[in-house]
N, C-alpha and C positions, 0 to 999 in steps of 0.2 A: 341411240335408242333410249328413250326415257321410260322409266318404270312408273306405272300408276300406283296409287295407294293400294288398290285391290291386289295387284300382282305382288306387291311387297308383303302385304299381310298373308297372302296365300303362301308365299315363299317361307316366311317365318313359321307359319303353322305347319307346313310340310317338314321343315327342318326340325321342329320340336317333336313332331310325331315320330319321325325317323330316329331321333336320338333316344326315344323311349322304347322303340320296337327293336332296333338293331342292337346286337350286343356290342359292347365297347371292345375295341382291339386291345386297349390297355388293361382291361379287367383281367385279373389273375384268376386262375381256377380256385374254386373254394370247395372244400377246405384245403388249405395248404398242408404240406406234409407235417409241419410243426403243429398246426391246429389239430390235425387228425390224431397225431400221437399224444398230444396234450389231452384231447377228449378221451381217448382210450385209457390213459393213466388216471385221469380224474374219475371216470366211471368205475374203474377197478378199485379205487379208494372208497367210493360210495358203497359198492357191492362187490366185496372181494370173494374169492373162491374159498369155500370151506366144505361142508358136506354137500353144498350145492355149487353149481358153476358160477364163475364170475360174470359180471355184467357184459364184458366184451365177448366172452365165449358164447353168450346167447345173442350176440349181435345187437345189443342195446345201442351201441354207438351208431350203427347203420340206421337204426330206427329214428334216432334223434336227428341225424343228418337228412333223412328222408322228410321228416317233419319240417326241418329248416329249409329244404329246397322249395317247399310250397308256401312258406310263410316268411316274408322278408324281415318282419320284426323279430321273429325267433332266430333267424340266421344272424341278425345284428347282435342279439343278446348273446348267442354262442360266440361270435367273433370277439366281442368286448370282454366277455367273461373268461374265455380261454386266454386272451391277451393279458388280462389281469392276473391270472394264475402264473403265467410265465414271467411277468414283470415282478411280482412278489417273490417268486422263487429266485430270480436273479438278484433282487435287492437283498434278500436274506441269506442266500446260500451260494450265490455266484454262478448258478447253472439254471438251465431251463427246467420247467416243472417235470417233464417225463424222465429227466436224467437224475432226479433226486432219489435218495433212499426213501423207502416207504414211510418211515416215521416223519421225515421232513415234508413229504407230500401231505401226510395227514395234518401236520401243523398248518400248512398253507390253507387246506380245505377248512379246517376248524376256524381259521381266521375269517374266511368268507362266511361261514355259518354264524359266527358271532358278531359280524359287522352290524353297523347301525341299520335300523329299519328303513327300508326303501332306498338303500344304497345299492350301487351296481353289484358288488360282491354278494350281498345278501339276496337280492332278487335273482341273480344268476344261480346261486346255490339252491334256493328254495324251488325255483321253477324246474331246473334240470333234475334235481333230486326227485321231485314228484313225477316228472315224466319218465325218468329212469326206472323208478319203482313200478310205474304203470306198465311199461313195456316188459320189464323183467318178470314180474309176477303174473303177467298174462300168458307166460309160457309154462306149460306143464312140467318142463324139466326143472324149473325153479322150485317146485313143490316138494321134491324128494326129501329135503332136509327138515321139513316142517313136520314134527311128530303128530301123528293121528289125523293128518289132513290128506284126504283122498281126492280133493278137487272140489269144484263148485257143486252144489246140490243138483243143479240142472245140467243135463237132461235126465240123469240117473235117479236122483233123489226127489222126494215129494211128488210122486206121480199123480197124487190126488189134489194138487194145488188148485185145480179149477172147481172142485166140489166145495160146497159150503162146509164150514167147520161142523164136526159132529158134536152133539151134546154129550156132556159127561155122563157116563153110565153109572 
């Protein structure tokens, strides 16, 4: 039986579509156990527990993973950034990032923060730091340690926001 050009093209197109739709059997679950523990250790260096809870105690790690599950580019950034943290930790201290003492973890994170503009470590640090702060300070539990802050003004404060400003009397 001889294949026509149309049948061949349809076969290639069908194969391509199926390769994009069906999950790969070789694909490993993400995040891996090491990536998950690295992310948790990294976030707790960015936002450690003090008068307020740490980042991971408010599930910031789960929030970032949820964002990554819907954005392939963000997942790639997390994968590469967490891999970089582990590689630097192994190069400098001979152990994975989560296994390091707090001071050594801080040194590795500081290196990422001070890396050259638009390099992987710097982009990873800046993006994940901004996202971690967004998710962390969006939770009322994080406001406890901030002196004289009772929360956002709305809906309790400024109930007359819709009215025009009053003239000075």
